C-alpha positions as CSV (number, residue, x, y, z in Angstrom):
1,X,21.4,-15.2,-56.9
2,X,22.2,-12.0,-55.1
3,X,23.2,-8.9,-57.0
4,X,25.8,-8.1,-54.4
5,X,29.5,-9.1,-54.3
6,X,29.8,-11.7,-51.5
7,X,32.5,-9.6,-49.7
8,X,30.8,-10.1,-46.3
9,X,30.2,-13.2,-44.3
10,X,26.8,-12.2,-43.1
11,X,25.1,-13.5,-40.0
12,X,21.7,-15.1,-40.2
13,X,19.9,-11.9,-39.2
14,X,17.8,-9.5,-41.2
15,X,17.5,-6.1,-39.5
16,X,14.1,-4.4,-39.8
17,X,14.6,-1.6,-37.3
18,X,16.7,-0.5,-34.4
19,X,16.4,1.7,-31.4
20,X,18.8,2.4,-28.6
21,X,20.7,-0.8,-27.6
22,X,18.2,-3.0,-29.5
23,X,17.8,-4.4,-33.0
24,X,14.5,-5.9,-34.3
25,X,14.6,-8.5,-37.0
26,X,12.0,-9.2,-39.8
27,X,10.2,-11.6,-37.4
28,X,9.9,-8.9,-34.7
29,X,12.5,-10.7,-32.5
30,X,14.5,-8.3,-30.3
31,X,18.3,-8.5,-30.0
32,X,20.5,-6.8,-27.5
33,X,23.2,-5.1,-29.6
34,X,26.7,-5.1,-28.2
35,X,28.2,-4.5,-31.6
36,X,26.9,-0.9,-32.2
37,X,27.6,-1.1,-35.9
38,X,31.2,-2.0,-35.0
39,X,31.7,0.9,-32.6
40,X,29.8,3.3,-34.8
41,X,26.5,3.9,-33.0
42,X,28.1,5.2,-29.8
43,X,24.8,6.8,-28.8
44,X,22.8,3.8,-29.8
45,X,20.5,3.5,-32.7
46,X,18.2,6.4,-33.7
47,X,19.5,8.9,-31.2
48,X,16.9,11.7,-31.1
49,X,19.3,14.6,-31.1
50,X,21.4,13.3,-34.0
51,X,18.2,12.5,-35.9
52,X,16.8,16.0,-35.4
53,X,20.1,17.6,-36.4
54,X,20.2,15.6,-39.7
55,X,16.5,16.2,-40.5
56,X,16.9,19.9,-39.9
57,X,20.0,20.1,-42.2
58,X,18.3,17.9,-44.8
59,X,15.6,20.6,-45.3
60,X,18.3,23.2,-45.9
61,X,21.1,21.6,-48.0
62,X,22.8,18.2,-48.0
63,X,25.5,18.8,-50.6
64,X,27.3,21.6,-52.3
65,X,31.0,21.2,-52.6
66,X,34.2,22.0,-50.7
67,X,34.7,24.8,-53.1
68,X,32.4,26.8,-50.9
69,X,32.6,27.8,-47.2
70,X,30.6,25.4,-44.9
71,X,30.2,26.9,-41.4
72,X,29.3,23.5,-40.0
73,X,32.7,22.2,-40.9
74,X,34.4,24.9,-38.8
75,X,32.0,24.1,-35.9
76,X,32.8,20.4,-35.9
77,X,36.5,21.0,-36.4
78,X,36.6,23.2,-33.4
79,X,34.9,20.5,-31.3
80,X,37.5,18.0,-32.4
81,X,40.4,20.4,-31.8
82,X,39.1,21.3,-28.4
83,X,39.0,17.7,-27.3
84,X,42.4,16.6,-28.8
85,X,46.0,17.7,-29.2
86,X,45.3,18.8,-32.8
87,X,44.9,22.2,-34.4
88,X,43.4,21.5,-37.8
89,X,41.0,19.0,-39.3
90,X,40.5,17.3,-42.7
91,X,37.1,15.7,-43.2
92,X,36.5,12.6,-45.3
93,X,34.0,9.7,-45.3
94,X,35.6,6.7,-43.5
95,X,38.4,5.5,-41.3
96,X,40.4,4.2,-44.2
97,X,40.2,7.6,-45.9
98,X,41.3,9.3,-42.7
99,X,44.3,7.0,-42.5
100,X,45.1,7.5,-46.2
101,X,45.1,11.3,-45.5
102,X,47.4,10.7,-42.5
103,X,49.9,8.6,-44.5
104,X,50.0,11.2,-47.3
105,X,50.4,14.1,-44.9
106,X,53.2,12.4,-43.0
107,X,55.1,11.6,-46.1
108,X,54.6,15.0,-47.6
109,X,55.5,16.9,-44.5
110,X,58.6,14.9,-43.6
111,X,59.9,14.2,-47.1
112,X,60.4,10.6,-45.9
113,X,58.7,7.5,-47.2
114,X,58.8,4.7,-44.6
115,X,55.9,4.1,-42.2
116,X,56.3,1.8,-39.2
117,X,53.1,-0.1,-38.1
118,X,52.5,-3.2,-36.0
119,X,51.7,-6.8,-36.4
120,X,48.0,-7.6,-36.0
121,X,47.1,-4.0,-36.6
122,X,44.2,-3.0,-38.8
123,X,44.1,0.4,-40.6
124,X,41.7,-0.2,-43.5
125,X,41.2,-1.9,-46.9
126,X,42.3,0.7,-49.4
127,X,45.6,-0.2,-51.0
128,X,47.7,2.0,-48.8
129,X,45.8,1.2,-45.6
130,X,45.8,-2.5,-46.4
131,X,49.6,-2.2,-46.8
132,X,49.8,-0.5,-43.4
133,X,47.8,-3.3,-41.8
134,X,50.0,-5.9,-40.2
135,X,47.8,-9.0,-41.0
136,X,48.5,-11.5,-43.7
137,X,44.8,-12.4,-44.2
138,X,44.2,-8.8,-45.3
139,X,47.1,-8.9,-47.7
140,X,46.4,-12.2,-49.3
141,X,45.6,-12.4,-53.0
142,X,46.3,-8.8,-53.9
143,X,49.9,-9.1,-55.2
144,X,52.8,-6.9,-54.1
145,X,51.9,-4.4,-51.4
146,X,53.2,-0.8,-51.1
147,X,56.9,-1.3,-50.1
148,X,57.1,1.6,-47.6
149,X,55.6,-0.2,-44.6
150,X,57.5,-2.2,-41.9
151,X,55.7,-4.1,-39.2
152,X,57.0,-4.5,-35.6
153,X,55.7,-6.6,-32.8
154,X,53.0,-4.8,-30.8
155,X,53.8,-3.8,-27.2
156,X,57.5,-4.8,-27.8
157,X,59.8,-2.0,-26.5
158,X,63.0,-3.8,-27.6
159,X,61.9,-3.7,-31.2
160,X,61.6,0.1,-31.0
161,X,65.0,0.4,-29.5
162,X,66.5,-1.3,-32.6
163,X,65.0,1.3,-35.0
164,X,67.9,3.4,-36.2
165,X,66.5,4.3,-39.7
166,X,66.1,8.0,-40.1
167,X,64.0,7.7,-43.3
168,X,60.9,7.0,-41.1
169,X,58.1,9.4,-41.9
170,X,55.8,8.1,-39.1
171,X,55.0,5.5,-36.6
172,X,51.3,4.6,-36.8
173,X,49.4,2.5,-34.2
174,X,46.1,1.8,-32.5
175,X,46.1,2.4,-28.7
176,X,43.9,-0.7,-28.5
177,X,44.2,-3.2,-31.4
178,X,40.6,-3.9,-32.3
179,X,40.6,-6.4,-35.1
180,X,43.9,-7.8,-33.7
181,X,42.2,-9.1,-30.5
182,X,41.3,-6.1,-28.4
183,X,44.9,-5.7,-27.2
184,X,45.6,-2.5,-25.2
185,X,49.0,-0.8,-25.4
186,X,51.1,-0.7,-22.3
187,X,52.2,2.6,-20.7
188,X,55.9,1.7,-21.3
189,X,55.2,0.9,-25.0
190,X,53.3,4.1,-25.7
191,X,56.0,6.2,-24.1
192,X,58.7,4.4,-26.0
193,X,56.8,4.9,-29.3
194,X,56.8,8.7,-28.7
195,X,60.5,8.7,-27.7
196,X,61.3,6.8,-30.8
197,X,59.5,9.3,-33.0
198,X,61.4,12.1,-31.4
199,X,64.7,10.2,-31.8
200,X,64.2,9.4,-35.5
201,X,62.3,12.6,-36.5
202,X,59.2,10.6,-37.3
203,X,55.6,11.8,-36.8
204,X,53.3,9.9,-34.3
205,X,50.0,8.9,-35.9
206,X,47.3,7.4,-33.6
207,X,44.6,5.5,-35.4
208,X,41.5,6.3,-33.3
209,X,39.0,5.0,-35.8
210,X,37.5,2.4,-33.4
211,X,38.8,3.7,-30.1
212,X,37.9,7.4,-30.4
213,X,34.8,9.5,-29.7
214,X,34.4,8.3,-26.1
215,X,34.7,4.6,-26.6
216,X,37.3,4.2,-23.9
217,X,35.8,6.8,-21.5
218,X,37.9,9.6,-22.8
219,X,37.5,11.7,-26.0
220,X,40.3,9.7,-27.6
221,X,42.1,6.6,-26.2
222,X,45.6,8.0,-26.4
223,X,44.5,10.4,-23.6
224,X,44.9,7.5,-21.2
225,X,48.7,7.8,-21.8
226,X,51.2,10.7,-21.4
227,X,51.7,11.1,-25.2
228,X,50.8,13.8,-27.7
229,X,50.3,12.5,-31.3
230,X,51.1,14.6,-34.3
231,X,48.1,13.1,-36.2
232,X,44.9,11.5,-35.0
233,X,42.5,9.7,-37.2
234,X,38.8,9.3,-36.4
235,X,35.6,7.9,-38.0
236,X,33.1,5.2,-36.9
237,X,31.6,6.8,-33.8
238,X,32.0,10.3,-35.1
239,X,28.7,10.5,-36.9
240,X,26.7,7.9,-34.8
241,X,26.0,5.9,-38.0
242,X,26.3,8.6,-40.6
243,X,29.4,8.1,-42.8
244,X,32.1,10.6,-41.7
245,X,35.8,10.5,-41.0
246,X,38.4,13.0,-39.9
247,X,42.1,13.5,-39.7
248,X,43.3,15.9,-37.0
249,X,46.8,17.3,-37.1
250,X,49.0,19.7,-35.3
251,X,49.6,23.3,-36.4
252,X,53.1,22.6,-37.7
253,X,51.6,20.3,-40.4
254,X,49.1,22.8,-41.9
255,X,51.7,24.1,-44.4
256,X,52.0,20.7,-45.9
257,X,48.3,20.3,-46.7
258,X,47.6,23.4,-48.9
259,X,45.2,23.6,-51.8
260,X,45.7,20.7,-54.2
261,X,47.4,18.5,-51.7
262,X,44.3,16.3,-50.9
263,X,40.6,16.3,-51.2
264,X,37.3,14.5,-50.9
265,X,34.1,15.1,-52.9
266,X,31.8,14.1,-50.1
267,X,34.1,14.7,-47.2
268,X,32.6,17.2,-44.7
269,X,29.3,17.4,-46.4
270,X,26.5,19.2,-44.5
271,X,24.6,16.1,-43.5
272,X,27.7,14.4,-42.1
273,X,28.7,17.6,-40.2
274,X,25.2,17.9,-38.7
275,X,25.4,14.3,-37.4
276,X,28.9,14.8,-36.2
277,X,28.2,18.0,-34.4
278,X,25.2,16.5,-32.5
279,X,27.2,13.4,-31.7
280,X,30.2,15.3,-30.3
281,X,28.1,17.8,-28.3
282,X,26.6,14.8,-26.4
283,X,29.7,12.6,-26.0
284,X,32.5,15.2,-25.5
285,X,31.1,16.1,-22.1
286,X,33.0,15.4,-18.9
287,X,30.0,14.1,-17.0
288,X,28.9,11.8,-19.9
289,X,32.4,10.3,-20.1
290,X,32.6,9.8,-16.4
291,X,29.4,7.7,-16.6
292,X,30.9,5.7,-19.5
293,X,34.0,4.9,-17.4
294,X,31.8,3.8,-14.5
295,X,29.7,1.6,-16.7
296,X,32.8,0.1,-18.3
297,X,34.2,-0.7,-14.8
298,X,31.0,-2.3,-13.8
299,X,30.7,-4.4,-17.0
300,X,34.3,-5.7,-16.7
301,X,34.0,-6.5,-13.0
302,X,30.7,-8.4,-13.6
303,X,32.2,-10.3,-16.5
304,X,35.1,-11.3,-14.4
305,X,32.9,-12.3,-11.5
306,X,30.5,-14.4,-13.6
307,X,32.8,-15.8,-16.3
308,X,36.3,-16.1,-14.9
309,X,35.5,-19.5,-13.3
310,X,34.6,-20.9,-16.7
311,X,37.5,-22.9,-18.1
312,X,36.8,-21.6,-21.6
313,X,37.8,-18.0,-20.5
314,X,41.5,-17.1,-20.7
315,X,41.4,-13.4,-20.2
316,X,39.0,-10.4,-20.1
317,X,40.7,-7.2,-21.2
318,X,40.2,-3.8,-22.8
319,X,39.8,-0.1,-22.1
320,X,36.4,1.5,-21.4
321,X,33.5,0.0,-23.4
322,X,35.9,-1.8,-25.8
323,X,36.2,-5.2,-24.2
324,X,37.7,-8.5,-25.4
325,X,37.1,-11.9,-23.9
326,X,39.8,-14.3,-25.0
327,X,38.8,-17.9,-25.1
328,X,40.7,-21.2,-25.3
329,X,39.0,-22.2,-28.5
330,X,37.5,-20.5,-31.6
331,X,34.6,-18.2,-30.8
332,X,32.6,-18.3,-34.0
333,X,30.2,-21.1,-32.7
334,X,29.8,-19.2,-29.4
335,X,29.0,-16.0,-31.2
336,X,26.4,-17.8,-33.3
337,X,24.8,-19.2,-30.1
338,X,24.8,-15.8,-28.4
339,X,23.0,-14.4,-31.4
340,X,20.4,-17.2,-31.1
341,X,20.1,-16.2,-27.5
342,X,19.4,-12.7,-28.6
343,X,22.8,-11.1,-27.8
344,X,24.9,-9.6,-30.7
345,X,28.6,-9.6,-30.2
346,X,31.7,-9.7,-32.6
347,X,34.9,-11.6,-32.8
348,X,38.3,-10.0,-32.8
349,X,40.5,-12.6,-34.3
350,X,39.6,-16.3,-34.0
351,X,39.6,-16.7,-30.2
352,X,38.3,-13.4,-28.9
353,X,34.8,-12.2,-28.3
354,X,34.5,-8.4,-28.7
355,X,31.9,-6.3,-26.8
356,X,31.2,-2.8,-28.1
357,X,27.9,-1.6,-26.5
358,X,26.5,1.9,-27.0
359,X,28.2,4.3,-24.6
360,X,24.7,5.2,-23.1
361,X,23.9,1.5,-22.5
362,X,21.9,1.1,-19.3
363,X,23.0,-0.9,-16.3
364,X,20.0,-3.2,-16.8
365,X,21.1,-3.9,-20.4
366,X,24.6,-4.6,-19.1
367,X,23.2,-7.1,-16.7
368,X,21.1,-8.7,-19.4
369,X,24.2,-9.1,-21.5
370,X,26.1,-10.8,-18.7
371,X,23.1,-13.1,-17.9
372,X,22.9,-14.3,-21.5
373,X,26.7,-14.8,-21.7
374,X,26.7,-16.7,-18.5
375,X,23.8,-19.0,-19.5
376,X,25.1,-19.6,-22.9
377,X,28.6,-20.6,-21.7
378,X,27.3,-22.5,-18.7
379,X,27.8,-25.9,-20.2
380,X,30.8,-27.1,-22.2
381,X,28.3,-28.0,-24.9
382,X,26.7,-24.6,-24.9
383,X,23.0,-24.2,-25.3
384,X,20.2,-22.0,-26.6
385,X,18.5,-20.4,-23.6
386,X,15.2,-18.7,-23.1
387,X,15.5,-15.2,-24.4
388,X,15.7,-12.4,-21.8
389,X,13.1,-9.7,-22.6
390,X,14.2,-6.1,-22.9
């Protein structure tokens, strides 16, 4: 009997080591990893610059307390502010914590209580972020949720037009719904969300936990749209595998998060900051992001060329290197077969295969991914194919 709570439905794979875009199991079998720790290892596994930064910091100090000044926090905050619409940063340990901070800040600053989120959204598993999440399967079994969240249909402009309540503290959304099926927002919807915030006096919170840190080819996914959020949340890719989260807010909000308003024992600790700084210095680079966009375009074009004739495929969508392949049937058996064929991918809801490769994935690795997918889906029965060597 395991000593762990069985909270995860684990795949039949034991990881021994990992490097770049590859995972090696206990039997020394190699798997092409298009999961990246669920959009966490944006620079791949074991990035040398991140490793060096953490090792160097480890020899100095890895924890003191936020009661003291930590220059690395200021350095990382400046990088986040420089690459966003924000002016100040609060550091924590995860995306759920970043969203908790955003919810608290919005309510405290506005003096209002209601938060509007969207159906099929995912914002975390703490009590507040679970309540913010618009999915019944996340809510089930936990009794009454926090009463201050209302869920609207995603990408539905008309539902926003009907909002007349002026007790709305914030509208909170993902630019691409990740767990909800890799569903990108439309231009019209994003503009209407911002207009609605202005009309009702609500703050605009963009949850960039999965979409941020270069995942869509820009520092943050909202930058594909003509909007300026009041609060941005980030985590996952921020530390390239090291636990770290951040809430970024505009200058006007600083007065509402004074000493005693919020805190985190481990948030912004020196090891996390060293990993985040090294990660941001590599990713928040115009040339790096241009290459990400080119690779993303190539991957989507090749997927459509090779898979669109397959009757199983309904749609291929996404932004940047966050791609969903919607199928006409449940994808769990397909994902199992892809893993047996040495390609690791995720689901995003019951019928969507989700691809989240490292941002520095090579063209050759992209082609290997497509070849495995094509061969695996070639027959209606599916089959295990000869592994492609990396």
